[in-house]
TORSE-93754 format. One record per residue (C-alpha): residue number from 1; x, y, z; residue in one letter. Coordinates in pm, 1 decimal, padded with zeros to 6 digits. Layout:
BEGIN
<pt k="NUM" X="X" Y="Y" Z="Z" r="A"/>
...
% end
This chain:
BEGIN
<pt k="1" X="-12163.8" Y="08731.9" Z="-05718.4" r="M"/>
<pt k="2" X="-11916.4" Y="08749.9" Z="-05403.0" r="G"/>
<pt k="3" X="-11933.7" Y="08407.1" Z="-05308.4" r="G"/>
<pt k="4" X="-11873.3" Y="08266.6" Z="-05661.9" r="R"/>
<pt k="5" X="-11602.7" Y="08452.4" Z="-05640.5" r="T"/>
<pt k="6" X="-11420.4" Y="08360.3" Z="-05374.6" r="A"/>
<pt k="7" X="-11509.9" Y="07994.1" Z="-05482.3" r="L"/>
<pt k="8" X="-11341.1" Y="08009.9" Z="-05782.3" r="N"/>
<pt k="9" X="-10994.9" Y="08146.9" Z="-05638.9" r="A"/>
<pt k="10" X="-11014.0" Y="07866.0" Z="-05365.1" r="L"/>
<pt k="11" X="-11074.0" Y="07632.0" Z="-05613.4" r="L"/>
<pt k="12" X="-10769.9" Y="07801.4" Z="-05827.7" r="V"/>
<pt k="13" X="-10547.3" Y="07745.7" Z="-05494.6" r="A"/>
<pt k="14" X="-10646.6" Y="07421.0" Z="-05443.0" r="L"/>
<pt k="15" X="-10587.2" Y="07310.4" Z="-05831.4" r="A"/>
<pt k="16" X="-10235.9" Y="07494.6" Z="-05791.5" r="A"/>
<pt k="17" X="-10138.5" Y="07306.8" Z="-05531.8" r="I"/>
<pt k="18" X="-10040.6" Y="06978.0" Z="-05691.1" r="P"/>
<pt k="19" X="-09854.0" Y="07190.6" Z="-05957.4" r="L"/>
<pt k="20" X="-09640.7" Y="07291.2" Z="-05612.3" r="V"/>
<pt k="21" X="-09622.1" Y="06947.4" Z="-05490.5" r="L"/>
<pt k="22" X="-09474.4" Y="06834.9" Z="-05821.2" r="T"/>
<pt k="23" X="-09195.4" Y="07095.2" Z="-05849.8" r="I"/>
<pt k="24" X="-09120.4" Y="07047.5" Z="-05492.4" r="V"/>
<pt k="25" X="-09084.0" Y="06645.3" Z="-05515.6" r="D"/>
<pt k="26" X="-08896.6" Y="06741.1" Z="-05847.7" r="F"/>
<pt k="27" X="-08648.1" Y="06961.4" Z="-05602.2" r="V"/>
<pt k="28" X="-08622.3" Y="06685.9" Z="-05353.3" r="V"/>
<pt k="29" X="-08567.7" Y="06435.7" Z="-05630.3" r="A"/>
<pt k="30" X="-08224.5" Y="06603.2" Z="-05777.1" r="Q"/>
<pt k="31" X="-08130.6" Y="06670.4" Z="-05424.0" r="G"/>
<pt k="32" X="-08149.8" Y="06289.1" Z="-05351.6" r="N"/>
<pt k="33" X="-07998.6" Y="06221.0" Z="-05662.4" r="Q"/>
<pt k="34" X="-07665.7" Y="06403.7" Z="-05623.0" r="A"/>
<pt k="35" X="-07651.1" Y="06273.4" Z="-05268.2" r="L"/>
<pt k="36" X="-07663.8" Y="05939.8" Z="-05400.3" r="R"/>
<pt k="37" X="-07369.3" Y="06016.2" Z="-05681.9" r="A"/>
<pt k="38" X="-07193.1" Y="06152.7" Z="-05384.7" r="E"/>
<pt k="39" X="-07225.4" Y="05844.7" Z="-05164.6" r="V"/>
<pt k="40" X="-07101.4" Y="05633.5" Z="-05445.4" r="G"/>
<pt k="41" X="-06820.9" Y="05769.6" Z="-05467.2" r="R"/>
<pt k="42" X="-06678.4" Y="05770.4" Z="-05119.0" r="R"/>
<pt k="43" X="-06790.6" Y="05422.1" Z="-05140.4" r="Q"/>
<pt k="44" X="-06605.5" Y="05382.6" Z="-05452.8" r="H"/>
<pt k="45" X="-06278.4" Y="05525.9" Z="-05258.7" r="V"/>
<pt k="46" X="-06363.9" Y="05365.8" Z="-04997.2" r="I"/>
<pt k="47" X="-06309.0" Y="05023.9" Z="-05164.2" r="V"/>
<pt k="48" X="-06015.1" Y="05148.1" Z="-05352.1" r="E"/>
<pt k="49" X="-05813.1" Y="05203.4" Z="-04989.8" r="G"/>
<pt k="50" X="-05917.8" Y="04902.1" Z="-04886.1" r="A"/>
<pt k="51" X="-05781.5" Y="04715.9" Z="-05224.1" r="Q"/>
<pt k="52" X="-05453.5" Y="04975.1" Z="-05248.4" r="L"/>
<pt k="53" X="-05391.8" Y="04874.1" Z="-04846.5" r="A"/>
<pt k="54" X="-05390.3" Y="04495.7" Z="-04937.7" r="R"/>
<pt k="55" X="-05153.0" Y="04520.6" Z="-05209.0" r="I"/>
<pt k="56" X="-04945.4" Y="04761.8" Z="-04978.1" r="N"/>
<pt k="57" X="-04902.4" Y="04448.8" Z="-04729.8" r="Q"/>
<pt k="58" X="-04825.3" Y="04251.7" Z="-04997.2" r="V"/>
<pt k="59" X="-04547.4" Y="04466.9" Z="-05151.3" r="L"/>
<pt k="60" X="-04418.7" Y="04558.1" Z="-04788.0" r="I"/>
<pt k="61" X="-04405.6" Y="04153.6" Z="-04701.4" r="R"/>
<pt k="62" X="-04183.6" Y="04065.3" Z="-05020.0" r="E"/>
<pt k="63" X="-03980.6" Y="04395.6" Z="-04959.1" r="I"/>
<pt k="64" X="-03882.3" Y="04241.9" Z="-04619.8" r="A"/>
<pt k="65" X="-03868.2" Y="03892.6" Z="-04810.4" r="V"/>
<pt k="66" X="-03611.7" Y="04000.9" Z="-05057.2" r="A"/>
<pt k="67" X="-03437.8" Y="04257.5" Z="-04746.1" r="A"/>
<pt k="68" X="-03361.2" Y="03918.1" Z="-04591.0" r="V"/>
<pt k="69" X="-03295.5" Y="03686.1" Z="-04837.9" r="K"/>
<pt k="70" X="-03035.0" Y="03887.7" Z="-04991.4" r="N"/>
<pt k="71" X="-02900.9" Y="04070.0" Z="-04669.6" r="K"/>
<pt k="72" X="-02998.0" Y="04403.8" Z="-04880.4" r="D"/>
<pt k="73" X="-02905.8" Y="04629.4" Z="-04497.7" r="V"/>
<pt k="74" X="-03016.0" Y="04949.0" Z="-04721.3" r="K"/>
<pt k="75" X="-03359.2" Y="04812.2" Z="-04770.4" r="L"/>
<pt k="76" X="-03410.6" Y="04675.8" Z="-04389.5" r="H"/>
<pt k="77" X="-03254.3" Y="05002.5" Z="-04307.4" r="D"/>
<pt k="78" X="-03518.1" Y="05166.9" Z="-04581.1" r="L"/>
<pt k="79" X="-03794.8" Y="04956.4" Z="-04381.9" r="L"/>
<pt k="80" X="-03725.9" Y="05048.8" Z="-04057.9" r="T"/>
<pt k="81" X="-03669.1" Y="05392.5" Z="-04094.2" r="R"/>
<pt k="82" X="-04062.4" Y="05427.0" Z="-04242.1" r="N"/>
<pt k="83" X="-04184.7" Y="05206.3" Z="-03913.5" r="G"/>
<pt k="84" X="-04156.9" Y="04862.5" Z="-04078.6" r="I"/>
<pt k="85" X="-04042.9" Y="04603.2" Z="-03842.8" r="A"/>
<pt k="86" X="-03883.3" Y="04311.6" Z="-04036.5" r="I"/>
<pt k="87" X="-03898.1" Y="03995.9" Z="-03787.7" r="K"/>
<pt k="88" X="-03755.2" Y="03668.3" Z="-03924.6" r="I"/>
<pt k="89" X="-03974.6" Y="03392.6" Z="-03796.5" r="A"/>
<pt k="90" X="-03755.5" Y="03075.2" Z="-03681.5" r="S"/>
<pt k="91" X="-03873.5" Y="02755.7" Z="-03816.1" r="P"/>
<pt k="92" X="-04111.7" Y="02516.3" Z="-03558.2" r="P"/>
<pt k="93" X="-03921.9" Y="02338.0" Z="-03280.6" r="A"/>
<pt k="94" X="-03931.6" Y="01986.6" Z="-03368.6" r="G"/>
<pt k="95" X="-03690.6" Y="01641.9" Z="-03290.8" r="D"/>
<pt k="96" X="-03657.0" Y="01582.4" Z="-03676.6" r="G"/>
<pt k="97" X="-03857.5" Y="01271.9" Z="-03696.2" r="K"/>
<pt k="98" X="-04165.8" Y="01321.7" Z="-03932.0" r="P"/>
<pt k="99" X="-04516.6" Y="01297.0" Z="-03842.2" r="G"/>
% end
């Protein structure tokens, strides 16, 4: 009888292994889902930052053009104080003849 009890205990333990592995798999899957959500949020922030950087560049360029076009010293000073140097490009030198 003692051998049969040991065999039953072993079979119960072996039957419990898939249940334990299923629970572990569920926990790991939940952790992966949380990590994927975090990666998605970070990716969104990175894309948003790149879009805002492009908008920022266009906005600064337009402000600089307006400052030069209207000879707005205050606007020019504001840009300079914020580290933006305005460089006025001269037209390309040529002999004045087309083509």
